[in-house]
Backbone as numpy.savetxt, mean C-alpha at the origin, in Angstrom:
# Nx Ny Nz CAx CAy CAz Cx Cy Cz
37.63 -22.71 -23.25 36.78 -21.54 -23.25 37.68 -20.30 -23.25
37.46 -19.43 -24.22 38.29 -18.23 -24.28 37.75 -17.15 -23.34
38.46 -16.07 -23.30 38.15 -14.98 -22.36 36.75 -14.41 -22.58
36.36 -14.19 -23.82 35.03 -13.64 -24.13 33.92 -14.59 -23.70
34.11 -15.87 -23.94 33.11 -16.86 -23.54 32.97 -16.92 -22.03
34.10 -16.86 -21.31 34.06 -16.86 -19.84 33.35 -15.62 -19.32
33.65 -14.49 -19.94 33.01 -13.23 -19.53 31.49 -13.30 -19.74
31.09 -13.84 -20.89 29.66 -13.97 -21.19 28.99 -14.93 -20.20
29.64 -16.04 -19.90 29.10 -17.02 -18.97 28.97 -16.42 -17.58
29.96 -15.66 -17.14 29.91 -15.01 -15.84 28.75 -14.02 -15.77
28.54 -13.25 -16.84 27.43 -12.30 -16.89 26.09 -13.03 -16.79
25.97 -14.19 -17.46 24.75 -14.98 -17.37 24.51 -15.48 -15.96
25.58 -15.94 -15.30 25.46 -16.42 -13.92 25.06 -15.29 -12.97
25.65 -14.13 -13.15 25.32 -12.96 -12.30 23.86 -12.56 -12.53
23.43 -12.56 -13.79 22.04 -12.20 -14.11 21.07 -13.20 -13.49
21.38 -14.50 -13.58 20.52 -15.54 -13.01 20.47 -15.41 -11.49
21.61 -15.12 -10.88 21.63 -14.95 -9.42 20.80 -13.75 -8.99
20.91 -12.66 -9.73 20.14 -11.46 -9.42 18.64 -11.74 -9.55
18.24 -12.47 -10.58 16.82 -12.82 -10.74 16.34 -13.67 -9.58
17.16 -14.60 -9.14 16.80 -15.44 -8.01 16.69 -14.62 -6.72
17.62 -13.70 -6.51 17.56 -12.82 -5.33 16.32 -11.96 -5.37
15.97 -11.42 -6.53 14.76 -10.60 -6.66 13.52 -11.42 -6.35
13.49 -12.66 -6.85 12.36 -13.54 -6.58 12.23 -13.82 -5.09
13.34 -14.13 -4.43 13.32 -14.39 -2.99 12.88 -13.15 -2.20
13.35 -11.98 -2.60 12.96 -10.74 -1.93 11.47 -10.48 -2.11
10.95 -10.72 -3.30 9.52 -10.55 -3.55 8.70 -11.51 -2.69
9.13 -12.76 -2.59 8.44 -13.74 -1.75 8.48 -13.33 -0.28
9.60 -12.75 0.16 9.71 -12.28 1.54 8.72 -11.15 1.80
8.63 -10.22 0.85 7.70 -9.10 1.01 6.25 -9.56 1.03
5.91 -10.53 0.19 4.55 -11.07 0.18 4.25 -11.74 1.52
5.20 -12.52 2.01 5.01 -13.19 3.31 4.86 -12.16 4.43
5.64 -11.09 4.37 5.55 -10.03 5.38 4.18 -9.37 5.35
3.65 -9.14 4.16 2.32 -8.54 4.05 1.24 -9.51 4.56
1.36 -10.79 4.26 0.39 -11.78 4.75 0.40 -11.86 6.27
1.57 -11.73 6.88 1.69 -11.82 8.33 0.95 -10.69 9.04
0.68 -9.60 8.34 -0.03 -8.48 8.94 -1.48 -8.82 9.29
-2.04 -9.80 8.60 -3.47 -10.07 8.71 -3.72 -11.43 9.33
-4.81 -11.53 10.06 -5.20 -12.79 10.69 -5.44 -13.85 9.62
-5.07 -15.07 9.95 -5.33 -16.16 9.02 -6.84 -16.36 8.90
-7.24 -16.78 7.75 -8.66 -17.02 7.52 -9.41 -15.79 7.03
-8.75 -14.64 7.00 -9.39 -13.41 6.50 -9.21 -13.34 4.99
-10.16 -12.73 4.32 -10.09 -12.58 2.88 -9.08 -11.48 2.54
-7.89 -11.92 2.16 -6.80 -11.00 1.82 -6.20 -11.45 0.51
-6.14 -10.53 -0.46 -5.54 -10.84 -1.75 -4.28 -9.99 -1.91
-3.16 -10.64 -2.18 -1.91 -9.93 -2.44 -1.81 -9.73 -3.94
-1.70 -8.49 -4.39 -1.64 -8.19 -5.81 -0.22 -8.41 -6.35
-0.14 -8.77 -7.61 1.18 -8.88 -8.24 1.70 -7.48 -8.57
2.92 -7.40 -9.05 3.57 -6.10 -9.29 2.79 -5.24 -10.28
2.30 -5.85 -11.35 1.56 -5.10 -12.35 0.26 -4.55 -11.78
-0.51 -5.41 -11.09 -1.77 -4.97 -10.50 -1.53 -3.88 -9.46
-0.49 -4.04 -8.65 -0.15 -3.04 -7.64 0.13 -1.69 -8.29
0.92 -1.72 -9.35 1.26 -0.48 -10.06 0.02 0.18 -10.64
-0.90 -0.60 -11.20 -2.11 -0.04 -11.79 -2.99 0.65 -10.74
-3.11 0.04 -9.57 -3.91 0.64 -8.49 -3.23 1.93 -8.01
-1.92 1.92 -7.86 -1.20 3.13 -7.43 -1.36 4.24 -8.45
-1.30 3.91 -9.73 -1.50 4.92 -10.78 -2.91 5.49 -10.69
-3.89 4.62 -10.49 -5.29 5.07 -10.38 -5.45 6.02 -9.20
-4.85 5.66 -8.05 -4.96 6.52 -6.87 -4.30 7.88 -7.10
-3.11 7.87 -7.69 -2.41 9.14 -7.89 -3.05 9.99 -8.99
-3.83 9.35 -9.87 -4.60 10.13 -10.85 -5.79 10.81 -10.20
-6.39 10.17 -9.19 -7.56 10.74 -8.52 -7.19 11.75 -7.45
-6.12 11.46 -6.71 -5.74 12.31 -5.58 -4.40 12.97 -5.88
-4.32 14.30 -5.70 -3.08 15.02 -6.06 -1.93 14.63 -5.13
-0.77 14.39 -5.72 0.41 14.02 -4.96 1.40 15.19 -5.01
1.90 15.57 -3.85 2.89 16.65 -3.75 4.26 16.13 -4.19
5.17 17.02 -4.44 6.51 16.65 -4.92 7.26 15.76 -3.94
6.93 15.81 -2.66 7.63 15.02 -1.65 6.94 13.68 -1.38
5.93 13.32 -2.18 5.33 12.01 -2.12 4.07 11.87 -1.30
3.71 12.87 -0.58 2.49 12.84 0.23 1.33 13.38 -0.60
0.11 13.01 -0.23 -1.05 13.61 -0.90 -1.02 15.11 -0.60
-1.27 15.89 -1.62 -1.27 17.35 -1.47 -2.64 17.78 -0.93
-2.73 17.75 0.39 -4.01 18.00 1.05 -4.49 19.43 0.86
-3.60 20.36 0.54 -4.02 21.74 0.28 -4.89 21.84 -0.96
-4.80 20.86 -1.85 -5.60 20.86 -3.07 -6.91 20.08 -2.90
-7.15 19.58 -1.71 -8.35 18.77 -1.44 -9.31 19.58 -0.56
-10.56 19.67 -0.98 -11.55 20.36 -0.15 -12.24 19.40 0.82
-12.37 18.14 0.44 -13.01 17.14 1.30 -11.94 16.34 2.02
-11.67 16.73 3.26 -10.63 16.06 4.03 -10.89 16.24 5.52
-10.34 15.32 6.28 -10.40 15.40 7.75 -9.09 14.87 8.30
-8.56 15.57 9.28 -7.38 15.09 9.99 -7.89 14.35 11.22
-7.39 13.14 11.42 -7.86 12.30 12.50 -6.80 12.14 13.58
-7.26 12.09 14.80 -6.38 11.76 15.91 -6.24 10.25 15.96
-5.12 9.78 16.48 -4.88 8.34 16.58 -6.04 7.63 17.30
-6.59 8.28 18.32 -7.68 7.70 19.10 -8.95 7.51 18.26
-9.08 8.25 17.16 -10.26 8.16 16.31 -10.22 6.96 15.36
-9.09 6.29 15.25 -8.96 5.18 14.32 -10.01 4.09 14.57
-10.32 3.84 15.81 -11.31 2.80 16.11 -12.71 3.16 15.61
-12.92 4.43 15.30 -14.23 4.90 14.82 -14.22 5.23 13.33
-13.22 4.77 12.61 -13.06 5.16 11.21 -14.26 4.77 10.35
-14.84 3.60 10.60 -16.01 3.20 9.80 -17.19 4.13 10.07
-17.35 4.55 11.33 -18.42 5.50 11.66 -18.18 6.85 10.98
-16.94 7.30 11.01 -16.60 8.59 10.39 -16.88 8.53 8.89
-16.50 7.44 8.24 -16.78 7.30 6.80 -18.28 7.32 6.54
-19.04 6.63 7.37 -20.50 6.62 7.20 -21.08 8.01 7.36
-20.59 8.76 8.35 -21.08 10.14 8.57 -20.78 11.02 7.36
-19.71 10.69 6.64 -19.36 11.47 5.44 -20.11 10.97 4.21
-20.94 9.93 4.39 -21.71 9.39 3.27 -20.91 8.43 2.41
-19.85 7.86 2.94 -18.98 6.95 2.19 -19.24 5.51 2.62
-19.23 4.61 1.68 -19.49 3.19 1.94 -18.21 2.51 2.41
-18.17 2.11 3.67 -16.97 1.49 4.23 -16.96 -0.02 4.06
-17.99 -0.58 3.38 -18.05 -2.03 3.19 -17.40 -2.47 1.88
-17.03 -1.54 1.04 -16.42 -1.88 -0.24 -14.95 -2.27 -0.05
-14.39 -3.05 -0.96 -12.98 -3.45 -0.83 -12.04 -2.25 -0.85
-10.95 -2.38 -0.12 -9.92 -1.35 -0.06 -8.57 -1.97 -0.42
-7.64 -1.09 -0.75 -6.27 -1.50 -1.01 -5.39 -0.90 0.08
-4.51 -1.71 0.61 -3.53 -1.25 1.58 -2.23 -1.04 0.81
-1.73 0.18 0.85 -0.52 0.55 0.13 0.53 0.94 1.16
1.60 0.15 1.22 2.72 0.47 2.10 3.68 1.31 1.27
4.02 2.48 1.79 4.83 3.43 1.05 6.26 3.00 0.78
6.66 1.85 1.26 8.01 1.37 0.98 8.05 0.79 -0.42
9.06 1.13 -1.16 9.20 0.68 -2.55 9.25 -0.84 -2.64
8.47 -1.37 -3.53 8.54 -2.80 -3.83 7.56 -3.67 -3.08
6.83 -3.14 -2.13 5.87 -3.98 -1.42 4.60 -4.11 -2.26
4.05 -5.32 -2.33 2.81 -5.50 -3.08 1.63 -4.88 -2.34
0.60 -4.55 -3.07 -0.62 -4.04 -2.47 -1.47 -5.20 -1.98
-2.28 -4.91 -0.99 -3.19 -5.90 -0.43 -4.61 -5.41 -0.68
-5.45 -6.30 -1.18 -6.86 -5.99 -1.37 -7.64 -6.77 -0.32
-8.41 -6.05 0.47 -9.17 -6.68 1.54 -10.31 -5.75 1.95
-10.92 -6.02 3.06 -11.99 -5.14 3.57 -11.40 -4.13 4.54
-12.10 -3.05 4.74 -11.66 -2.05 5.71 -11.64 -2.64 7.12
-12.61 -3.49 7.43 -12.67 -4.12 8.75 -11.41 -4.95 9.00
-11.03 -5.76 8.03 -9.82 -6.58 8.16 -8.59 -5.69 8.29
-8.54 -4.63 7.53 -7.41 -3.69 7.60 -7.33 -3.06 8.98
-8.46 -2.63 9.52 -8.45 -1.94 10.81 -8.06 -2.87 11.95
-8.30 -4.18 11.79 -7.87 -5.13 12.81 -6.35 -5.20 12.92
-5.66 -4.84 11.84 -4.19 -4.91 11.80 -3.55 -3.54 11.62
-4.29 -2.48 11.89 -3.81 -1.15 11.55 -2.51 -0.77 12.26
-2.33 -1.17 13.49 -1.09 -0.82 14.18 0.11 -1.47 13.51
-0.01 -2.73 13.14 1.07 -3.42 12.45 1.35 -2.78 11.10
0.28 -2.40 10.40 0.43 -1.74 9.10 1.16 -0.41 9.27
0.78 0.35 10.28 1.40 1.66 10.50 2.89 1.55 10.81
3.31 0.44 11.39 4.71 0.25 11.73 5.53 -0.34 10.59
4.92 -0.56 9.43 5.63 -1.13 8.28 6.65 -0.17 7.69
6.49 1.09 7.90 7.41 2.04 7.29 6.87 3.45 7.43
7.44 4.35 6.67 7.12 5.76 6.85 5.71 6.18 6.44
5.18 5.65 5.37 3.90 6.13 4.86 3.05 4.95 4.37
1.76 4.97 4.74 0.83 3.96 4.27 -0.48 4.63 3.87
-1.20 3.93 3.00 -2.47 4.44 2.53 -3.50 3.32 2.53
-4.74 3.68 2.80 -5.87 2.80 2.56 -6.67 3.52 1.48
-6.84 2.85 0.36 -7.47 3.47 -0.80 -8.69 2.65 -1.22
-9.83 3.32 -1.36 -11.05 2.67 -1.83 -11.48 3.34 -3.14
-11.21 2.71 -4.28 -11.56 3.32 -5.55 -13.06 3.40 -5.82
-13.83 2.48 -5.26 -15.27 2.46 -5.53 -16.02 3.52 -4.73
-15.53 3.84 -3.55 -16.16 4.87 -2.73 -15.37 6.18 -2.79
-14.26 6.16 -3.51 -13.42 7.35 -3.75 -12.93 8.04 -2.48
-12.31 7.26 -1.60 -11.66 7.86 -0.45 -10.27 7.26 -0.26
-9.46 8.01 0.43 -8.11 7.56 0.77 -7.82 8.00 2.20
-7.12 7.14 2.92 -6.66 7.48 4.27 -5.15 7.38 4.25
-4.50 8.46 4.62 -3.04 8.51 4.59 -2.50 8.49 6.01
-1.58 7.58 6.26 -0.88 7.49 7.53 0.54 7.97 7.26
0.80 9.23 7.59 2.09 9.82 7.26 3.07 9.61 8.41
4.35 9.59 8.11 5.37 9.24 9.10 5.48 10.22 10.27
4.87 11.37 10.17 4.91 12.30 11.30 3.67 12.13 12.20
3.07 10.94 12.13 1.90 10.57 12.93 0.65 11.37 12.60
0.59 11.90 11.40 -0.61 12.59 10.95 -1.44 11.61 10.13
-2.70 11.49 10.48 -3.63 10.61 9.77 -4.67 11.52 9.11
-4.74 11.46 7.78 -5.65 12.32 7.06 -6.50 11.48 6.13
-7.78 11.79 6.10 -8.73 11.10 5.24 -9.27 12.11 4.24
-9.32 11.72 2.96 -9.88 12.59 1.93 -10.79 11.80 1.02
-11.75 12.48 0.43 -12.70 11.82 -0.45 -13.11 12.77 -1.56
-13.58 12.17 -2.65 -13.99 12.97 -3.81 -15.50 13.12 -3.84
């Protein structure tokens, strides 16, 4: 085997190893997301393409500021919630005329984590664990057009269209 062939073979091996590492990392992230929720609950982990499509849909509906947070100054329908109000989130949504029984997506602001599709009730049962996943998380309901943002400075904001 000459030098060029060895170089090409090494590149193939490095590429294969990188693909395997990426696959293992993706499986780890999926397992981490599954661990957030009680077993037996209806939880769907989206693949990378589906996750990206939902994120694009959310960012098309809700304005995003240059620093990655929802630009709440551009939203007229919003409420800032205290941490203690989280247990009443379904009531608050109902008072705003929003259907809290529709499926929601849990978006962890860390790059590369898959989205989770589940119910708001299931999400709220694990909300503390979700909030500790990283700096920013969102609960997005495309059918009822609301989003709840858990920002890293402990600000919880809900907005709706």
